N, C-alpha and C positions, 0 to 999 in steps of 0.2 A: 480483781485478783489475777485473772487470766492475762490482763495487759501487763501487770507487774512481772509475771513469769516470763512473758514474751520479751520484755525489755531486758530483764536479767539474763535471759538466754542469749540475746544479741551481744550484751556486754561480755559475757564469758567466752563467746565465740571470738570476739574481737581480741580479748586478752590472750587467748590461745594462739590466735594468728600472729599477734605481735611477738610473743615469746618465741614461738617456733621459727618465725622469720628471722629474728635476731640470732637465734642459735645457728641456723643454716648460714646466715651471712657471716657470722663469726667463724664458722668452720671454713668457709670459702676464703675469708681473709687470712686464716692460718695457712691454707694451701697456697695463697698468693705470695705470702712472705717466704714460705719454704722453697718455692720454685721461681720466685722473682717474676711472676706473670702479672704485669701491671693492668692488663685489660679487665681483670676480675675486680680490681679495686674500683675501677670506673663503673663496673656493673653494680657494685654495692652502693656506691654514691648515688647513682641514678635511681636505684631501687628505693633508697631512703627518701629521695626527692619526690618520687611518684606517690608513695604511700604516706609521707609526712607523719612520722611516728609521734612527733611532739603534739600535733593536733589530735591524733588518736588518743594519746594519753590524757590530754585535757578533756576530751569527750567522755572517756571512761570515768574520770574523777568527777565530772559534772553530773553524770547520769547514774552513778552508783552510790548507794549509801555506805558501801564498804570502802575503807581506805586500803586500796590494793597497791602496795608499794613495789611489788615484784616486777611490774612492767617498767617502772622508772629505773630500777636497779639494772635490769637487763639492757635497757637503752643506754644507760651510762657506761655499761661494759662495752657495748659496741662503739660508742664515741671515744672511749679510752684507747681502743686499738686502731680505730680509723685515724685519730689525731695522735698517733703514737709519739710524735716528737714533742707534743705539748703536755707537760706533766700535770697541768691543772685538771685535765680530764681524768687522769688516773686517780688523783686524790678525791675528785668528785665521786667517782665510782666506789673507791674504798670507803669514804665517809658514809655514802648512802647504804652500802652493804653492812657496815658495822652498826649503823643506827637501827636498821630494820631486819637484821638477820634473825631476830627472835620470832618474827612472823613468817619465816620461810620454812619449807619442809626440808627433810634430810638430804634429798638428792640435789635440791637447788643450792643449799649452803655448800655442799661438797663441790659442786661444779663452779659456783661463783667465786669461792675463796681459792680454788685451784687456779682460776684464771688470773687472779691477783698475783699469785706466785709466778705464773707463766709470763706475765707482763715484765716482772723484774728479771727473770732469766733471759727473756728476749732482749732486754736492755743490755745485759752483760754480753750476750752472744753477738749483738750488733755493734759492740764497742761504743755505745752512745754514752756521753757524759750526762750525769744527773746532778741536780741541785741538792740531792740528799744522798746519804750513805746507803747504797743499794744493798750491800750485804747485811747491814743492820736492819734494813727494811725487811729483808727475807727472814732474818732472825725473829723479828716481831710477828710477822705473818705466820711463821711456823709455830710459834708459841700459841697464837690464837687457834690455829687449825688443829693442833694437837689437844690443847686444854679443853676446847669446846667440842671436841670429838667430831669435827666436820669431815674427818677421814671416813666416817661410817657412811654406808650407802644401803639401799634396800636389799642388796645381795651380799654384803660383807660387813662384819662388825670389827674386823681386825685392822691394825695399822699396816698399810702396804709397805713392803720393805723398801721400795724406791723412795717413799717419803721418809721413812726412818733413816735410811742411808743419807739422804740429802740434809737432814737435820744434823747428823754427825759431822758431815763435811762442812756445813755452814758454821758450826761451833768452832771448828778448827780455824776456819777463815777469819772469824771475828775474835779469835783467841779467847774464847770463853770456855775453858776446860772444866771449870766448876759446874757450869750448867750441863755440859756434855756428860759428866759423871752422874749428875742427878737425873738427867733424862734417861740414861741407860738403865739405872736402877729402878726408876719409876715406871717407865713405859715399855720396856722389853716384854713384860708379861702380857701386853696387849697385841703382840704379834700373833700370827697364826701359831697354835700350839706345836705344830710339827717343825717350826722354824726357830722357836725361842732359844733353845740351848746353843745352837750353832751361831746364830746371829748375835746373841748376847756375848758369847765367847769372842767372836770377831770384834765386836764393839769395844769390849774391854781391852783387847789386844791393841786396837787402834788408839784408845785412850792412853794406855801405858806407853805406847810408842811415842806419842806426843809429849808425854812427861819425861821422855828419855829413860824410862825404866824398861830397858830392852829385854832383860831376863824375864820379867813378869809378862811382857808382851808375847814372848816366845812360848811361855807356859800356856797362855790363853789360846794362842792360835794352834798349838799342838793338840788341843782338845777337839778341834773340828775335824769331822770326817769330810775329806775333800769332795767325794762323790755326792754327798748330801747337802753341800752348801750351795746357796742360790747363786751367789756372785763369785764364781771361781777365779775370775781375773783379779778382783779385789783381794782375795785371799792370797793368791800367788804373789801379787805386787808387794803386799805387806810382809809376807814371809821372807821374800827376797831382801827387802830393806832391813828387816830385823837382823838377819844373819850378817848382812854387810856391816851394820852398826856395831855388832858384837865382835867384829873382826874375824868371823868364821868364813873365810874366803873360799875354802874348799866346799863348804856347805852351800855358799852362795852360787858357786859355779855349777854345783849339782842341781840346784833349784832352777837355774837358768836353762840348763839342758832339758830338764823335764818340761819346763814351761814352753820352750820352743817347740817341742814335740806336740804339746797340747794345742798350741796355736795353729800348727800345721795341720793337725788331724781333725780339728773341730770345724765342721762345715757351717755351723751356725754363726760363726764370727765373720763379719764383713771384711773385705780386703783392706779398706782404709783403717779399720780398727786393728787388724792384724799388723799392718805396717807401724801404726802408732805404738803398739806394745813391743814389737820386735826391735824398734829403734831404742826403746828404753832398755831392753835386755842387752843389746849390743854395747851400749855405753856403760852399763853396770858391769858387764863382763870385762871391758877394757880397764875399768877402775880396779876390779878384783885382781886381774892379772898384774897390774902395776903394783898393787899391794903385796903380791907374792914374789916380786922381784923382776918382773918382765921389763926389759929395756926398750921394748918396741912401742911403748905408749908415750906420745908427746902430749903432756898435760896442757900446754898453752894452745896447741893446735886443736886439741879435743874441746877445750873451753870455747874457742871461737866457733867451732862447728856446731856445738850444741846451742850456743847463743843465737846463731843465725837460723836455726831450724824451728819451725812451729809444729812439727809433726812427731813430737816425742812426749810420751806420758811422763808426768811428774818432772818436767824440765827443771824447775827451780831447785828441787832436791838434788838432782844430778849436778847442777852448777855449783851448789853449795859444797858437795862432796869433792868436786874437782878443786874448788878454791881452798878447801882444807888441805888437800894434798900439795897444792902449789905453795901454800904458806909454810907447811912443814918442810918442804924441799928448800924454800928460801932460808928458813931458820937454820936448817942443817948446813947449808952452804956458807953461812956466816961463821960457823964454828971452826 
């Protein structure tokens, strides 16, 4: 009996070492990618060679009566990110996790499914082509993450707003507004109680905006108290676009002015983000002035400037609005 306890103790120590080592190496790999420091990737590769995780996993499975899949899942996670360009490792990780998630604890499912989503976002941010539809993959993962309640942790039972917001934006990207509406009505009640009203109002405003029902969108967003809303930039951006779409250009210019003051005075906003949103405001301001009769706005020049810039929030929407004005101008010229 004592021998069995001792061997089991060694096995669990080894499992703990493998999982914690992989977590730390995974964090180091994230740091490596964020700051483009290649020497740490070499460190991780050398570490794996020295400790030979595959042999360790074989040893654990051979000497334990329990089927402990968690170490294989964590190892497949590390391989997916080390071999980031080879998608087969991602699907190996995903399939392992989906198969054995039922045997994992709350925090492990939360972390491991989050890393699946991180992988997809990293693919998008690095502009890497994939053999699969990356946005539809995110849509599928979000469904699993929400429906299985993997957003829950030992310290929180509520859906984080970052996750909730990402689901909304992904629904817009994949053009699944039916699911977006269902998601809002079904899951907004699982947000933190103090956030439910404002976030649900914002979500419905965003939904109605996508449906081109701008009056309803405005009614929803006007219910929100700005000082109590979590994502003030999101609210300001949407409010601005709604007024523009309704042709309320005086109101648009008023929102732009207050928005600029907010960006200037808020010390928590990074300089790069400030520039990103200020460029958006500057261009919407020019469009609004054009609509009110200003002759100082050259639409063709403005379109070229926006097209060539990567530092503008909601660039595609602005280009679409410029194109609308150019087409209207062209039709008017033919009369």
